[in-house]
N, CA, C and O atoms as a GROMACS GRO file, in nm:
protein
  464
    1MET      N    1  -9.728   1.036  14.580
    1MET     CA    2  -9.787   1.164  14.619
    1MET      C    3  -9.797   1.245  14.483
    1MET      O    4  -9.706   1.242  14.400
    2ARG      N    5  -9.910   1.317  14.467
    2ARG     CA    6  -9.931   1.399  14.360
    2ARG      C    7  -9.852   1.528  14.363
    2ARG      O    8  -9.823   1.585  14.468
    3ALA      N    9  -9.817   1.573  14.234
    3ALA     CA   10  -9.753   1.706  14.229
    3ALA      C   11  -9.847   1.811  14.264
    3ALA      O   12  -9.965   1.802  14.230
    4PRO      N   13  -9.802   1.915  14.332
    4PRO     CA   14  -9.890   2.014  14.369
    4PRO      C   15  -9.946   2.091  14.245
    4PRO      O   16  -9.868   2.115  14.153
    5LEU      N   17 -10.071   2.129  14.235
    5LEU     CA   18 -10.120   2.206  14.127
    5LEU      C   19 -10.083   2.354  14.149
    5LEU      O   20 -10.120   2.417  14.248
    6GLN      N   21 -10.002   2.407  14.044
    6GLN     CA   22  -9.960   2.541  14.064
    6GLN      C   23 -10.061   2.640  13.999
    6GLN      O   24 -10.098   2.623  13.883
    7GLN      N   25 -10.102   2.735  14.069
    7GLN     CA   26 -10.195   2.837  14.009
    7GLN      C   27 -10.113   2.934  13.929
    7GLN      O   28 -10.011   2.986  13.974
    8ILE      N   29 -10.158   2.957  13.815
    8ILE     CA   30 -10.089   3.052  13.721
    8ILE      C   31 -10.169   3.182  13.731
    8ILE      O   32 -10.289   3.182  13.702
    9GLU      N   33 -10.106   3.291  13.769
    9GLU     CA   34 -10.164   3.418  13.775
    9GLU      C   35 -10.128   3.496  13.651
    9GLU      O   36 -10.013   3.499  13.608
   10THR      N   37 -10.232   3.559  13.593
   10THR     CA   38 -10.213   3.649  13.483
   10THR      C   39 -10.286   3.782  13.501
   10THR      O   40 -10.368   3.798  13.592
   11SER      N   41 -10.256   3.873  13.415
   11SER     CA   42 -10.317   4.002  13.437
   11SER      C   43 -10.463   4.001  13.385
   11SER      O   44 -10.546   4.084  13.422
   12GLY      N   45 -10.490   3.900  13.297
   12GLY     CA   46 -10.627   3.893  13.238
   12GLY      C   47 -10.627   3.967  13.113
   12GLY      O   48 -10.725   3.963  13.038
   13LYS      N   49 -10.513   4.040  13.084
   13LYS     CA   50 -10.514   4.119  12.956
   13LYS      C   51 -10.479   4.028  12.838
   13LYS      O   52 -10.385   3.950  12.845
   14LEU      N   53 -10.554   4.040  12.735
   14LEU     CA   54 -10.533   3.964  12.610
   14LEU      C   55 -10.413   4.036  12.529
   14LEU      O   56 -10.401   4.159  12.532
   15PRO      N   57 -10.337   3.965  12.468
   15PRO     CA   58 -10.236   4.010  12.377
   15PRO      C   59 -10.298   4.090  12.263
   15PRO      O   60 -10.416   4.071  12.233
   16GLN      N   61 -10.222   4.178  12.200
   16GLN     CA   62 -10.271   4.259  12.085
   16GLN      C   63 -10.279   4.162  11.959
   16GLN      O   64 -10.361   4.181  11.870
   17SER      N   65 -10.195   4.066  11.958
   17SER     CA   66 -10.196   3.970  11.839
   17SER      C   67 -10.146   3.838  11.876
   17SER      O   68 -10.070   3.823  11.972
   18ALA      N   69 -10.190   3.736  11.798
   18ALA     CA   70 -10.137   3.600  11.820
   18ALA      C   71 -10.148   3.525  11.686
   18ALA      O   72 -10.238   3.551  11.606
   19ASP      N   73 -10.057   3.434  11.663
   19ASP     CA   74 -10.068   3.349  11.546
   19ASP      C   75 -10.184   3.249  11.569
   19ASP      O   76 -10.255   3.214  11.474
   20VAL      N   77 -10.203   3.202  11.693
   20VAL     CA   78 -10.301   3.104  11.729
   20VAL      C   79 -10.361   3.139  11.860
   20VAL      O   80 -10.289   3.176  11.952
   21VAL      N   81 -10.499   3.126  11.872
   21VAL     CA   82 -10.565   3.134  12.002
   21VAL      C   83 -10.622   3.003  12.031
   21VAL      O   84 -10.706   2.953  11.955
   22VAL      N   85 -10.580   2.944  12.140
   22VAL     CA   86 -10.638   2.823  12.189
   22VAL      C   87 -10.734   2.847  12.302
   22VAL      O   88 -10.701   2.908  12.403
   23ILE      N   89 -10.855   2.797  12.282
   23ILE     CA   90 -10.955   2.823  12.375
   23ILE      C   91 -10.979   2.687  12.461
   23ILE      O   92 -11.018   2.580  12.414
   24GLY      N   93 -10.948   2.712  12.592
   24GLY     CA   94 -10.960   2.589  12.682
   24GLY      C   95 -10.818   2.560  12.736
   24GLY      O   96 -10.728   2.528  12.658
   25GLY      N   97 -10.801   2.570  12.860
   25GLY     CA   98 -10.683   2.544  12.928
   25GLY      C   99 -10.665   2.416  13.002
   25GLY      O  100 -10.594   2.403  13.102
   26GLY      N  101 -10.741   2.317  12.940
   26GLY     CA  102 -10.731   2.181  12.997
   26GLY      C  103 -10.608   2.107  12.931
   26GLY      O  104 -10.526   2.170  12.865
   27ILE      N  105 -10.598   1.977  12.952
   27ILE     CA  106 -10.488   1.904  12.909
   27ILE      C  107 -10.468   1.915  12.753
   27ILE      O  108 -10.354   1.924  12.707
   28VAL      N  109 -10.574   1.914  12.678
   28VAL     CA  110 -10.562   1.920  12.536
   28VAL      C  111 -10.524   2.061  12.490
   28VAL      O  112 -10.439   2.077  12.403
   29GLY      N  113 -10.586   2.161  12.548
   29GLY     CA  114 -10.545   2.296  12.512
   29GLY      C  115 -10.409   2.344  12.556
   29GLY      O  116 -10.341   2.420  12.487
   30VAL      N  117 -10.372   2.298  12.670
   30VAL     CA  118 -10.230   2.334  12.714
   30VAL      C  119 -10.127   2.267  12.630
   30VAL      O  120 -10.028   2.328  12.588
   31PHE      N  121 -10.149   2.142  12.606
   31PHE     CA  122 -10.049   2.074  12.518
   31PHE      C  123 -10.045   2.130  12.375
   31PHE      O  124  -9.939   2.146  12.316
   32ALA      N  125 -10.166   2.158  12.323
   32ALA     CA  126 -10.176   2.226  12.191
   32ALA      C  127 -10.089   2.348  12.189
   32ALA      O  128 -10.011   2.371  12.097
   33ALA      N  129 -10.106   2.433  12.301
   33ALA     CA  130 -10.046   2.559  12.307
   33ALA      C  131  -9.896   2.547  12.322
   33ALA      O  132  -9.822   2.625  12.262
   34TYR      N  133  -9.850   2.450  12.402
   34TYR     CA  134  -9.711   2.418  12.424
   34TYR      C  135  -9.641   2.382  12.296
   34TYR      O  136  -9.540   2.440  12.258
   35TYR      N  137  -9.700   2.283  12.230
   35TYR     CA  138  -9.632   2.236  12.102
   35TYR      C  139  -9.633   2.342  11.989
   35TYR      O  140  -9.543   2.346  11.905
   36LEU      N  141  -9.735   2.424  11.988
   36LEU     CA  142  -9.738   2.532  11.889
   36LEU      C  143  -9.630   2.641  11.916
   36LEU      O  144  -9.564   2.693  11.826
   37ALA      N  145  -9.619   2.670  12.044
   37ALA     CA  146  -9.512   2.763  12.098
   37ALA      C  147  -9.376   2.705  12.068
   37ALA      O  148  -9.286   2.778  12.028
   38ARG      N  149  -9.360   2.580  12.086
   38ARG     CA  150  -9.228   2.525  12.053
   38ARG      C  151  -9.196   2.527  11.906
   38ARG      O  152  -9.079   2.510  11.870
   39ARG      N  153  -9.286   2.545  11.824
   39ARG     CA  154  -9.269   2.558  11.681
   39ARG      C  155  -9.252   2.708  11.641
   39ARG      O  156  -9.241   2.740  11.523
   40GLY      N  157  -9.251   2.794  11.738
   40GLY     CA  158  -9.219   2.931  11.707
   40GLY      C  159  -9.346   3.016  11.698
   40GLY      O  160  -9.335   3.136  11.675
   41MET      N  161  -9.461   2.962  11.714
   41MET     CA  162  -9.586   3.049  11.698
   41MET      C  163  -9.614   3.128  11.825
   41MET      O  164  -9.588   3.084  11.937
   42GLN      N  165  -9.667   3.242  11.804
   42GLN     CA  166  -9.720   3.323  11.919
   42GLN      C  167  -9.858   3.281  11.955
   42GLN      O  168  -9.953   3.305  11.879
   43VAL      N  169  -9.874   3.214  12.078
   43VAL     CA  170  -9.998   3.154  12.111
   43VAL      C  171 -10.054   3.224  12.233
   43VAL      O  172  -9.984   3.255  12.329
   44ALA      N  173 -10.185   3.246  12.224
   44ALA     CA  174 -10.269   3.294  12.344
   44ALA      C  175 -10.352   3.182  12.389
   44ALA      O  176 -10.423   3.122  12.308
   45LEU      N  177 -10.348   3.149  12.515
   45LEU     CA  178 -10.422   3.036  12.566
   45LEU      C  179 -10.528   3.105  12.666
   45LEU      O  180 -10.496   3.178  12.760
   46VAL      N  181 -10.657   3.073  12.632
   46VAL     CA  182 -10.772   3.141  12.702
   46VAL      C  183 -10.845   3.033  12.774
   46VAL      O  184 -10.876   2.929  12.716
   47GLU      N  185 -10.872   3.056  12.901
   47GLU     CA  186 -10.944   2.966  12.986
   47GLU      C  187 -11.035   3.039  13.071
   47GLU      O  188 -10.999   3.145  13.123
   48LYS      N  189 -11.159   2.987  13.090
   48LYS     CA  190 -11.264   3.054  13.170
   48LYS      C  191 -11.236   3.044  13.316
   48LYS      O  192 -11.280   3.128  13.393
   49GLY      N  193 -11.163   2.945  13.356
   49GLY     CA  194 -11.136   2.931  13.500
   49GLY      C  195 -10.983   2.935  13.516
   49GLY      O  196 -10.914   3.024  13.466
   50ARG      N  197 -10.932   2.826  13.594
   50ARG     CA  198 -10.792   2.823  13.619
   50ARG      C  199 -10.730   2.720  13.519
   50ARG      O  200 -10.790   2.617  13.488
   51ILE      N  201 -10.606   2.752  13.471
   51ILE     CA  202 -10.542   2.659  13.377
   51ILE      C  203 -10.518   2.523  13.447
   51ILE      O  204 -10.468   2.518  13.559
   52GLY      N  205 -10.554   2.418  13.381
   52GLY     CA  206 -10.522   2.276  13.430
   52GLY      C  207 -10.602   2.252  13.558
   52GLY      O  208 -10.570   2.152  13.622
   53ALA      N  209 -10.697   2.326  13.603
   53ALA     CA  210 -10.756   2.298  13.734
   53ALA      C  211 -10.903   2.268  13.718
   53ALA      O  212 -10.970   2.250  13.820
   54GLU      N  213 -10.955   2.262  13.603
   54GLU     CA  214 -11.097   2.226  13.577
   54GLU      C  215 -11.103   2.077  13.568
   54GLU      O  216 -11.040   2.010  13.650
   55GLN      N  217 -11.174   2.018  13.474
   55GLN     CA  218 -11.192   1.876  13.455
   55GLN      C  219 -11.069   1.797  13.444
   55GLN      O  220 -11.057   1.687  13.497
   56SER      N  221 -10.968   1.860  13.367
   56SER     CA  222 -10.838   1.786  13.346
   56SER      C  223 -10.764   1.755  13.475
   56SER      O  224 -10.688   1.659  13.483
   57SER      N  225 -10.788   1.836  13.576
   57SER     CA  226 -10.715   1.807  13.715
   57SER      C  227 -10.784   1.691  13.785
   57SER      O  228 -10.730   1.637  13.882
   58ARG      N  229 -10.909   1.649  13.738
   58ARG     CA  230 -10.978   1.545  13.810
   58ARG      C  231 -11.004   1.417  13.736
   58ARG      O  232 -11.033   1.314  13.798
   59ASN      N  233 -10.995   1.421  13.603
   59ASN     CA  234 -11.023   1.305  13.530
   59ASN      C  235 -10.911   1.195  13.535
   59ASN      O  236 -10.799   1.224  13.576
   60TRP      N  237 -10.942   1.071  13.492
   60TRP     CA  238 -10.847   0.971  13.509
   60TRP      C  239 -10.747   0.968  13.401
   60TRP      O  240 -10.647   0.897  13.412
   61GLY      N  241 -10.768   1.040  13.297
   61GLY     CA  242 -10.682   1.042  13.185
   61GLY      C  243 -10.681   0.924  13.086
   61GLY      O  244 -10.668   0.943  12.965
   62TRP      N  245 -10.697   0.806  13.140
   62TRP     CA  246 -10.709   0.687  13.057
   62TRP      C  247 -10.594   0.672  12.967
   62TRP      O  248 -10.609   0.624  12.854
   63CYS      N  249 -10.481   0.710  13.011
   63CYS     CA  250 -10.354   0.675  12.932
   63CYS      C  251 -10.309   0.536  12.969
   63CYS      O  252 -10.219   0.515  13.051
   64ARG      N  253 -10.373   0.443  12.905
   64ARG     CA  254 -10.346   0.301  12.940
   64ARG      C  255 -10.320   0.224  12.817
   64ARG      O  256 -10.352   0.267  12.707
   65GLN      N  257 -10.263   0.108  12.835
   65GLN     CA  258 -10.239   0.009  12.723
   65GLN      C  259 -10.322  -0.116  12.746
   65GLN      O  260 -10.352  -0.188  12.651
   66GLN      N  261 -10.360  -0.143  12.870
   66GLN     CA  262 -10.424  -0.264  12.897
   66GLN      C  263 -10.575  -0.250  12.841
   66GLN      O  264 -10.641  -0.146  12.842
   67ASN      N  265 -10.614  -0.373  12.794
   67ASN     CA  266 -10.759  -0.376  12.750
   67ASN      C  267 -10.796  -0.269  12.650
   67ASN      O  268 -10.907  -0.215  12.657
   68ARG      N  269 -10.711  -0.236  12.558
   68ARG     CA  270 -10.744  -0.141  12.450
   68ARG      C  271 -10.756  -0.220  12.324
   68ARG      O  272 -10.692  -0.324  12.305
   69ASP      N  273 -10.840  -0.167  12.236
   69ASP     CA  274 -10.841  -0.219  12.106
   69ASP      C  275 -10.701  -0.204  12.044
   69ASP      O  276 -10.639  -0.099  12.056
   70ALA      N  277 -10.654  -0.307  11.979
   70ALA     CA  278 -10.516  -0.318  11.925
   70ALA      C  279 -10.492  -0.191  11.837
   70ALA      O  280 -10.381  -0.138  11.841
   71ARG      N  281 -10.588  -0.143  11.760
   71ARG     CA  282 -10.571  -0.025  11.679
   71ARG      C  283 -10.540   0.102  11.765
   71ARG      O  284 -10.481   0.196  11.712
   72GLU      N  285 -10.575   0.105  11.889
   72GLU     CA  286 -10.547   0.221  11.971
   72GLU      C  287 -10.411   0.212  12.037
   72GLU      O  288 -10.365   0.313  12.092
   73LEU      N  289 -10.341   0.095  12.035
   73LEU     CA  290 -10.215   0.083  12.109
   73LEU      C  291 -10.106   0.188  12.061
   73LEU      O  292 -10.040   0.249  12.145
   74PRO      N  293 -10.087   0.206  11.932
   74PRO     CA  294  -9.978   0.300  11.889
   74PRO      C  295 -10.005   0.439  11.947
   74PRO      O  296  -9.911   0.504  11.994
   75MET      N  297 -10.129   0.487  11.945
   75MET     CA  298 -10.167   0.623  12.003
   75MET      C  299 -10.146   0.620  12.157
   75MET      O  300 -10.090   0.714  12.212
   76ALA      N  301 -10.190   0.514  12.224
   76ALA     CA  302 -10.168   0.505  12.368
   76ALA      C  303 -10.014   0.511  12.411
   76ALA      O  304  -9.970   0.576  12.505
   77THR      N  305  -9.944   0.436  12.331
   77THR     CA  306  -9.798   0.424  12.365
   77THR      C  307  -9.727   0.564  12.340
   77THR      O  308  -9.639   0.608  12.414
   78HIS      N  309  -9.776   0.629  12.224
   78HIS     CA  310  -9.721   0.764  12.191
   78HIS      C  311  -9.762   0.859  12.307
   78HIS      O  312  -9.679   0.938  12.353
   79SER      N  313  -9.878   0.854  12.352
   79SER     CA  314  -9.926   0.940  12.464
   79SER      C  315  -9.842   0.922  12.595
   79SER      O  316  -9.811   1.021  12.662
   80LEU      N  317  -9.810   0.806  12.626
   80LEU     CA  318  -9.724   0.775  12.741
   80LEU      C  319  -9.582   0.836  12.725
   80LEU      O  320  -9.523   0.894  12.817
   81ASP      N  321  -9.535   0.818  12.601
   81ASP     CA  322  -9.399   0.870  12.570
   81ASP      C  323  -9.400   1.023  12.576
   81ASP      O  324  -9.303   1.082  12.625
   82LEU      N  325  -9.515   1.096  12.525
   82LEU     CA  326  -9.519   1.238  12.539
   82LEU      C  327  -9.523   1.294  12.686
   82LEU      O  328  -9.469   1.400  12.719
   83TRP      N  329  -9.590   1.215  12.767
   83TRP     CA  330  -9.592   1.258  12.910
   83TRP      C  331  -9.446   1.249  12.967
   83TRP      O  332  -9.402   1.338  13.040
   84ASP      N  333  -9.372   1.142  12.932
   84ASP     CA  334  -9.228   1.133  12.978
   84ASP      C  335  -9.140   1.238  12.918
   84ASP      O  336  -9.056   1.294  12.988
   85SER      N  337  -9.154   1.269  12.792
   85SER     CA  338  -9.072   1.374  12.722
   85SER      C  339  -9.108   1.515  12.776
   85SER      O  340  -9.021   1.600  12.794
   86PHE      N  341  -9.234   1.537  12.798
   86PHE     CA  342  -9.271   1.670  12.855
   86PHE      C  343  -9.221   1.688  12.994
   86PHE      O  344  -9.175   1.798  13.025
   87ALA      N  345  -9.224   1.600  13.074
   87ALA     CA  346  -9.161   1.614  13.212
   87ALA      C  347  -9.016   1.639  13.198
   87ALA      O  348  -8.962   1.726  13.266
   88ALA      N  349  -8.946   1.564  13.108
   88ALA     CA  350  -8.797   1.579  13.098
   88ALA      C  351  -8.768   1.709  13.035
   88ALA      O  352  -8.672   1.773  13.078
   89ALA      N  353  -8.837   1.757  12.940
   89ALA     CA  354  -8.816   1.884  12.872
   89ALA      C  355  -8.838   2.006  12.960
   89ALA      O  356  -8.762   2.103  12.948
   90THR      N  357  -8.934   2.006  13.044
   90THR     CA  358  -8.967   2.114  13.118
   90THR      C  359  -8.903   2.110  13.260
   90THR      O  360  -8.890   2.215  13.323
   91GLY      N  361  -8.863   1.989  13.310
   91GLY     CA  362  -8.810   1.975  13.444
   91GLY      C  363  -8.911   1.980  13.550
   91GLY      O  364  -8.881   1.990  13.669
   92GLU      N  365  -9.039   1.974  13.504
   92GLU     CA  366  -9.152   1.987  13.605
   92GLU      C  367  -9.211   1.847  13.633
   92GLU      O  368  -9.212   1.758  13.548
   93ASP      N  369  -9.258   1.835  13.754
   93ASP     CA  370  -9.332   1.706  13.790
   93ASP      C  371  -9.471   1.733  13.750
   93ASP      O  372  -9.537   1.818  13.809
   94THR      N  373  -9.521   1.657  13.644
   94THR     CA  374  -9.658   1.678  13.599
   94THR      C  375  -9.757   1.608  13.686
   94THR      O  376  -9.877   1.633  13.675
   95GLY      N  377  -9.711   1.520  13.772
   95GLY     CA  378  -9.809   1.445  13.862
   95GLY      C  379  -9.855   1.322  13.791
   95GLY      O  380  -9.928   1.243  13.851
   96PHE      N  381  -9.815   1.298  13.661
   96PHE     CA  382  -9.851   1.179  13.598
   96PHE      C  383  -9.783   1.055  13.648
   96PHE      O  384  -9.660   1.052  13.652
   97ARG      N  385  -9.856   0.956  13.686
   97ARG     CA  386  -9.790   0.830  13.736
   97ARG      C  387  -9.844   0.709  13.661
   97ARG      O  388  -9.966   0.697  13.645
   98ARG      N  389  -9.758   0.620  13.615
   98ARG     CA  390  -9.799   0.490  13.556
   98ARG      C  391  -9.838   0.398  13.682
   98ARG      O  392  -9.748   0.360  13.757
   99CYS      N  393  -9.954   0.368  13.704
   99CYS     CA  394  -9.978   0.282  13.813
   99CYS      C  395 -10.075   0.170  13.785
   99CYS      O  396 -10.115   0.100  13.878
  100GLY      N  397 -10.117   0.149  13.649
  100GLY     CA  398 -10.191   0.030  13.621
  100GLY      C  399 -10.339   0.053  13.650
  100GLY      O  400 -10.380   0.161  13.692
  101LEU      N  401 -10.420  -0.052  13.625
  101LEU     CA  402 -10.563  -0.037  13.645
  101LEU      C  403 -10.602  -0.169  13.728
  101LEU      O  404 -10.537  -0.272  13.733
  102LEU      N  405 -10.722  -0.142  13.792
  102LEU     CA  406 -10.772  -0.239  13.877
  102LEU      C  407 -10.923  -0.251  13.844
  102LEU      O  408 -10.997  -0.155  13.863
  103TYR      N  409 -10.970  -0.372  13.793
  103TYR     CA  410 -11.107  -0.389  13.763
  103TYR      C  411 -11.160  -0.481  13.873
  103TYR      O  412 -11.096  -0.579  13.911
  104LEU      N  413 -11.279  -0.446  13.923
  104LEU     CA  414 -11.351  -0.527  14.036
  104LEU      C  415 -11.491  -0.560  13.978
  104LEU      O  416 -11.556  -0.484  13.906
  105SER      N  417 -11.528  -0.680  14.019
  105SER     CA  418 -11.657  -0.732  13.988
  105SER      C  419 -11.699  -0.849  14.076
  105SER      O  420 -11.619  -0.928  14.126
  106ASN      N  421 -11.831  -0.855  14.090
  106ASN     CA  422 -11.877  -0.975  14.160
  106ASN      C  423 -11.967  -1.054  14.071
  106ASN      O  424 -12.046  -1.138  14.114
  107ASN      N  425 -11.950  -1.021  13.940
  107ASN     CA  426 -12.032  -1.102  13.833
  107ASN      C  427 -11.938  -1.202  13.768
  107ASN      O  428 -11.833  -1.170  13.711
  108GLU      N  429 -11.983  -1.323  13.781
  108GLU     CA  430 -11.904  -1.438  13.736
  108GLU      C  431 -11.875  -1.428  13.587
  108GLU      O  432 -11.762  -1.455  13.544
  109ALA      N  433 -11.975  -1.390  13.506
  109ALA     CA  434 -11.958  -1.370  13.360
  109ALA      C  435 -11.848  -1.267  13.324
  109ALA      O  436 -11.762  -1.292  13.239
  110GLU      N  437 -11.854  -1.149  13.392
  110GLU     CA  438 -11.748  -1.054  13.365
  110GLU      C  439 -11.610  -1.106  13.406
  110GLU      O  440 -11.515  -1.087  13.330
  111LEU      N  441 -11.594  -1.172  13.523
  111LEU     CA  442 -11.470  -1.231  13.565
  111LEU      C  443 -11.419  -1.328  13.466
  111LEU      O  444 -11.300  -1.325  13.435
  112ALA      N  445 -11.510  -1.420  13.411
  112ALA     CA  446 -11.464  -1.512  13.309
  112ALA      C  447 -11.423  -1.445  13.190
  112ALA      O  448 -11.324  -1.490  13.131
  113GLY      N  449 -11.487  -1.337  13.141
  113GLY     CA  450 -11.440  -1.260  13.029
  113GLY      C  451 -11.304  -1.199  13.052
  113GLY      O  452 -11.221  -1.204  12.962
  114TRP      N  453 -11.280  -1.147  13.157
  114TRP     CA  454 -11.142  -1.086  13.194
  114TRP      C  455 -11.032  -1.184  13.201
  114TRP      O  456 -10.916  -1.155  13.171
  115ALA      N  457 -11.071  -1.309  13.243
  115ALA     CA  458 -10.977  -1.415  13.254
  115ALA      C  459 -10.911  -1.461  13.118
  115ALA      O  460 -10.801  -1.515  13.114
  116ARG      N  461 -10.988  -1.434  13.009
  116ARG     CA  462 -10.941  -1.477  12.871
  116ARG      C  463 -10.820  -1.405  12.833
  116ARG      O  464 -10.766  -1.426  12.724
   0.00000   0.00000   0.00000
């Protein structure tokens, strides 16, 4: 079961100052803001809609290790570790689940290629 998406209410008022302004409250923007704030920076996160509720709440993420170019594996593994450490550090259920991939095809050539 997915973690419920929590709506974050704000006044809409921008801060007087910030060390960094992150534009976009999707997965990349939120994590950039989170890690900058952990390093002691004053961060303003600006999003046109709802934080984490636009495309990032619907995409597949593709945090996978299967069928990746070998050069991408260190980055994919690090991404998976970040998800685990983020959930542990915040005590929040991010909704991220490691559940594998399923490829379907009725094309014999594709099936033969995947069998290798």
